[in-house]
C-alpha positions in Angstrom: -1.4 -14.1 23.9 0.8 -15.7 26.1 4.6 -15.7 25.3 4.7 -19.2 23.5 1.8 -18.6 21.6 3.5 -15.1 20.0 6.8 -17.3 19.4 4.6 -19.9 17.4 2.9 -17.4 15.8 6.0 -15.8 14.9 7.8 -19.2 13.6 4.5 -19.7 11.6 4.4 -16.3 10.3 7.9 -16.7 8.8 7.5 -20.1 7.2 4.2 -18.9 5.6 6.0 -15.7 4.1 9.2 -17.8 3.1 6.8 -20.1 0.8 5.3 -16.7 -0.2 8.2 -15.5 -1.4 9.6 -18.7 -3.1 6.0 -18.7 -4.7 6.6 -14.7 -5.9 10.1 -16.1 -7.4 8.4 -18.4 -9.7 6.2 -15.3 -11.3 9.4 -13.4 -11.8 9.6 -14.1 -15.8 5.7 -13.1 -16.0 5.8 -9.9 -14.3 5.4 -6.3 -16.2 8.7 -5.9 -14.3 11.0 -8.9 -13.6 13.8 -6.9 -11.6 11.0 -5.7 -9.4 9.9 -9.3 -9.0 13.4 -10.6 -8.0 13.1 -7.6 -5.5 10.2 -8.8 -4.2 11.3 -12.1 -3.9 14.2 -11.3 -1.7 12.2 -8.7 0.3 9.7 -11.7 1.2 12.8 -13.8 2.0 14.6 -11.6 4.4 11.5 -10.4 6.0 10.6 -14.4 6.6 13.9 -14.6 8.2 13.6 -11.4 10.4 10.0 -12.9 11.7 11.6 -16.2 12.9 14.5 -14.4 14.1 12.0 -12.1 16.4 10.5 -15.7 17.6 13.5 -16.5 18.8 14.6 -13.6 20.5 11.0 -13.1 21.7 11.7 -14.0 25.3 14.7 -12.1 25.8 13.2 -8.6 26.0 10.6 -7.0 28.3 8.1 -5.0 27.4 5.1 -3.5 28.7 2.0 -5.3 27.2 0.7 -2.8 24.8 4.1 -2.2 23.2 4.6 -6.1 23.3 1.4 -6.4 21.2 2.2 -3.2 19.0 5.7 -4.9 17.9 4.0 -8.3 17.4 1.2 -6.9 15.0 3.2 -4.3 13.3 6.4 -6.8 12.5 3.7 -8.9 11.0 2.2 -6.2 9.0 5.5 -4.8 8.2 6.8 -8.1 6.5 3.9 -9.1 5.0 2.8 -6.0 3.5 6.6 -5.3 2.3 6.4 -8.4 0.1 3.0 -7.4 -0.9 4.0 -3.8 -2.1 7.3 -4.9 -3.9 4.9 -7.8 -5.8 2.5 -4.9 -6.8 5.4 -2.4 -7.6 6.5 -5.5 -10.2 3.0 -6.1 -11.6 2.1 -2.5 -11.8 5.8 -1.8 -13.3 6.3 1.7 -10.8 9.2 3.4 -10.6 9.0 6.2 -8.3 10.2 4.7 -5.1 12.6 2.1 -7.2 14.9 3.9 -9.0 17.0 1.2 -9.2 15.1 -1.4 -10.7 12.0 0.6 -11.5 13.3 2.5 -15.1 12.4 2.9 -18.0 9.0 1.5 -16.7 6.2 4.1 -15.3 2.9 3.8 -14.1 -0.6 5.6 -13.5 -0.4 8.1 -10.7 -2.5 5.8 -8.4 -0.3 2.9 -9.0 2.7 5.2 -8.1 0.8 6.1 -5.1 -0.2 2.8 -3.8 3.1 1.1 -3.9 4.6 4.6 -2.1 1.9 4.3 0.7 2.8 0.5 1.0 6.6 0.9 0.8 6.5 3.8 3.3 4.1 2.5 5.7 5.8 -1.1 6.0 9.1 0.2 6.3 8.2 2.5 9.4 6.5 -0.6 11.1 9.7 -2.2 10.9 11.4 0.4 12.0 9.1 1.1 14.9 9.4 -2.9 15.9 13.0 -2.8 16.0 13.0 0.1 18.1 10.6 -1.1 20.5 12.4 -4.8 20.2 15.8 -2.9 21.2 14.1 -1.1 24.2 12.9 -4.2 25.4 16.2 -5.8 25.3 17.6 -2.8 27.2 15.3 -3.2 29.9 15.8 -6.9 30.6 19.1 -6.2 30.6 18.8 -3.1 33.2 16.7 -5.5 35.7 
């Protein structure tokens, strides 16, 4: 996938995620934990903006091909899984990793574990993306 296609995919993924976040916002009153539903909606909007911003700055970095591909797929995974997991947290009414919006709800252990895995993995993926992009921007500036 060349640079132009990667940028186009970022823009498409970002706008698609924005649409999903807007639709998530419509479900807030019907969720087991509406406050977590609002969080899911906001996480989706921010993830969408992050993907679009990555599309804008993508040509400004210099990464080896493997790192470039990893950063691309990890960013898409991180943004989408964060929205999906936050939405699941609202549906399941979990509270172990969402102490501000979780109480007084409680969920079965497998639901808590699912949400914990999703939130942790999406945040680790996004942190790796940020480090790779910063490294790529530094490499480009150093040339």
